[in-house]
C-alpha positions as CSV (number, residue, x, y, z in Angstrom):
1,M,116.5,79.5,124.1
2,F,116.5,81.2,127.5
3,I,116.7,84.6,125.8
4,F,113.5,84.0,123.8
5,A,111.7,82.5,126.8
6,G,112.7,85.4,129.0
7,L,111.5,87.8,126.3
8,L,108.1,86.1,126.0
9,I,107.6,85.6,129.7
10,G,108.6,89.2,130.5
11,A,106.3,90.7,127.8
12,I,103.4,88.7,129.0
13,W,104.1,89.6,132.6
14,G,104.5,93.3,131.7
15,G,101.2,93.3,129.8
16,V,99.3,91.7,132.6
17,F,100.8,94.0,135.2
18,A,99.9,97.1,133.2
19,R,96.4,95.8,132.6
20,R,95.9,95.2,136.3
21,K,96.9,98.8,137.0
22,G,94.3,100.0,134.6
23,G,96.6,101.2,131.9
24,E,95.6,102.3,128.4
25,R,96.6,100.4,125.3
26,L,99.9,102.2,124.9
27,D,100.7,101.8,128.6
28,I,100.3,98.0,128.2
29,V,102.5,98.0,125.1
30,Q,105.2,100.0,126.8
31,Y,105.2,97.8,129.9
32,A,105.3,94.7,127.8
33,A,108.2,96.0,125.8
34,V,110.2,97.0,128.8
35,W,109.6,93.8,130.8
36,G,110.3,91.8,127.6
37,L,113.7,93.5,127.4
38,I,114.4,92.8,131.1
39,G,113.5,89.2,130.6
40,A,115.7,88.9,127.5
41,I,118.6,90.4,129.5
42,L,118.1,88.0,132.3
43,G,117.9,85.2,129.8
44,T,121.2,86.3,128.3
45,V,122.8,86.3,131.7
46,L,121.5,82.9,132.4
47,T,122.8,81.6,129.1
48,V,126.2,83.0,129.7
49,V,126.3,81.5,133.2
50,I,125.3,78.1,132.0
51,Q,127.9,78.2,129.2
52,R,130.6,79.2,131.6
53,M,129.8,76.3,133.9
54,M,130.2,73.7,131.1
C-alpha cells in the first residue's frame, strides 16, 4: 500500500514541480515518472522497515 501511495504522491509532486519550473509536456511527464519511481522506492523501504519491526 505504501508503494502505490509513494508512486502516486511522487508522480503528482514531480508533475507540479516541473510545471512550476515552466516545463514542456514531456518535461512534466519525465519529472512525474522519475519522482514516481523515487516515491515507490521510498514506499518499498518503508514497507520493509515496518515488516521487520513486526
